[in-house]
N, C-alpha and C positions, 0 to 999 in steps of 0.2 A: 368926836362925833360919830355914831354908830349908822353905818352905811350897809344897805344889803344889794348886791349885784346879781341878778337873776339873767344866765344864759346859759347856752348849752353846753359850751367849752371854754373854761380860763386857760390859756398855754400860748408858747411863743407861737410855735408853726399852723397858726391859723388865720386868717384874716381877722375875722370878728373877736376872735378869743385873743389874738396877741392885742389890740387894743384895750379889750378889757383888762389884760394883763399887766400893763401899763398904768391903765388907770387905778387898777390895784395899788401897784408899787408905788406912786403917787400919794397916793392915798395914808398909807401905812408914812413913806416920810414925813407928811405932815402930822403923825402923831394920832390918826384915825383909827376907828375898828372897823374891820372887813369882814360880812357874812358873806359866804360865796353860796347862792343856789343853783345847782349846775350838775350834769351827768360828769362832769370830768374836769379836775383844776390841777396844775402845775403843782410837782410835790415842792418845790422850795417857795410855794404859796403855804399852800395846806401847814407846811412845818412852821411860819411863823406864826411866836404867841397871839399875836392881837389879830390873825384871821381865824375864822370857824366857817368849816365845809361842810356843806349841808348837801351830801348827794341824793339826786332824783334818779331812783332807776330809769334805765331805759326801756320802754313798752318793745316787747315782741312780739306784738301784736304785725300784723302785715302792712307793708306801704308804709312810703315819710307820712302820709296826711293822716293816718291815723295815729302813728308815732307822736308826731308833733303837738295834734290835738290831746293824746294823752299826757307829755308832760305839762302843756299847758295845764291841765286840769291838776294836777296834781303839784304844779308849782303856785296857782291861785289859793289852794285849799292851804298850802303851808303857809303863804303870805298873809291870808284872813287870819289864820291863828295865830299871828307871831308880829302884827302890824306895829304892834305899839312899841316894839322892842327894839324901832329904829326911825333916826332923825330923815333918813332918805333909802328910799325903793327906789333902785336904777334899773331898769329893764332895758332891752335891746330888741326895737321892734314889737312884733307878737309874741311874746314867748309866756305869756301866762296869762290866765282869765281874772285877772286882779289890776284894781288902781293902781297908779306910780306916780311917784315925785318928777322921774326923768325920763326921759325915752329916748334913747339913743337909737338914729336910723342910719343904717348902713345900706341898704338896698329897700326901694318899695314895688312890690309886684305890681301896680297899677301902672306904673311905669313902664318897666318892663313889658307888662300886656300891650301897653299901647305905641312902643316904641318905632313900632315899624320893622322891627328883626323877628318879631315873636315867631317861632316854627310852626307851634302846634294847630290844627283845625279840631273843632269839636268832632265831626262827622266822619274824618278821617279812617281811622280807628280806634280799638278800644283804648290801646299804648294814648294816644293823642286825647282823646277824651278826657282818660284819668287827668293827663298832665296839665287841661284845660279846667276842669274842675277845681284840681289842687289851686291853681293859678287864683280862680275867683272866689274859692273859699280865704285864701290869703288875704287877699283885697278885703273883705268883709271882715277879716280877724284885724287887719291892720286899723282900718277906719275906727274900730271899737277900741282899740289900744290908745290911739291918737288922741282919741275924744276921751279918753280915762286918764289922762296923765297933766300935769301942770306946765311942764317945760318941754319941748322934744326938741332935741340936738342932733341934725341931720349932719353927715360926715362931709357934705359937700354942697354948693349951691346948685348944683343940678338935682340932689337928692331933696332940696329945700324946696325945688320948684316941684318937684312931683309929689310932695306933702302938699302942698299949697294948690295943685290941681286939685285936691281933693276935698276942698274947700275949709282948710285947716290952716290959719295961718294968724298974723298979726306978732305982738312980742311975743308970745309964746313960743316961736320957731326963732331958734338961734343956732349958726352954723358954728361950729368947731370944726374945723379940718385936722385929718390924722397927720399926726409928728411921723419923723424919718428920726432912729436912733443913730446918729453918726459915726458914733463909735464902734457900732455894731456892721453897718452897712457902708463902708467905705470902699475905696479903691484900693485891694491886693494883689497878691502874684497871681500869673494866670494858672488856670487848671483846666486849658482846651486838655491838653495830654491826659488829663484823669477820665475826661468823657470821652474820648474820642473824637474829639472835634478838631477842625482842620486849622493850622496852627497861622495861617497868612490871609484866611479868606475875612471878608467885612461880616461878623458875624451880628445875626437879630436874634434875641432873646421873647421867646414867648413861655409867659408862669401864671399859671392860671386856670380856672374852673372847664375839664376838657369834656365832661359831659353832654352838653348841650352848647348852642350856640350863642349864649346871654355875653358871654367874654368877644364874640366876632371875632373869632380864629377864623372862622370862613372866609372873609373879607382878605385877611392876611395870604391864605392859601390860593387864591383866585389872583391876587394880586404878582405872588411870585412865580406865579404861571407866565404873567405877561410881562414883566421886567427883564429888561437884558443887563442890569448890573452884576455885576461875579457878587454874588453875598449868597450866606448860608444860614436858613434858620434853625434854631436848636428850641425845640418844644418842652418845658418842664412841666409834669402833671402827673395825675392819676388817669393811665388809660381803660380801668375797667368800664364797661358799658359807653366806652367815648365813640363818636361817629367817626372820629378824623382819621383813623388808619383807613377805612375805606374810602375816605374823602380824598385822602392823598393819593392811594391807587389811581382813586379813579381819575385825577388830575395828572397824573402819568409822573408825581413830584418822586415818586419812589426810584425813577428810572434813573434819575438827573443825581448822580452821586458826583459830590457831596453836597448836594444842595438843599440838604433836608436832613433830621434827622429827630428823633425822640430822646433824649437825656434822664429819662426818668421814667421806669417800667414798673412801678409800685402797684 
């Protein structure tokens, strides 16, 4: 079988990218040929004799809104020119202005917008207005993408519910949960000393996107202020443009040592 997978990144240390990485590995094990239409792919995949990597250049135009649309336009044009070469076209949410056979859905912007925790308000500031416009555009693009695929594969029942809330359902929606590599992710030796973490405290770990409140770290921080338990929260993620260091200061958590720490400052 000849499979085309379309996404931004295919590599291990990326959420959606890791899912697609495992799909590629499984397809190769089954003897299929895979073409990756992406901006970046893991070298070990690119080196495989049955993998073809078609690099889509990242746009240098300003804002993610414009960059993602340029990526979608370039991918869509390439897919339409090469569609007959593939048995299955596999996309991830809205990633290309082109029809597909399978759409794996990791996140639904409409669900994020209506969840009750959406932090942006159109009239609050220019930045807020941009974020709302970005969300509205993605909602419209996702609806278009979901209506131009044969099978929709949400990664959870919650995501499936958000897809159905758009008026898209029936047998086309087939949930497949993300798996866990139990050989790679297993209990190992403690590395608290390596990251300067207390050895004896009860440890909480948050790992995820620190740029906005979509992962709900806000609630964890406020709960940490209220708890009387002897716990330590370690946060792993990218701090660039993150509002959380300021929130930590405003909550007084930085003065409660060693209750709080950043474990990664990339």
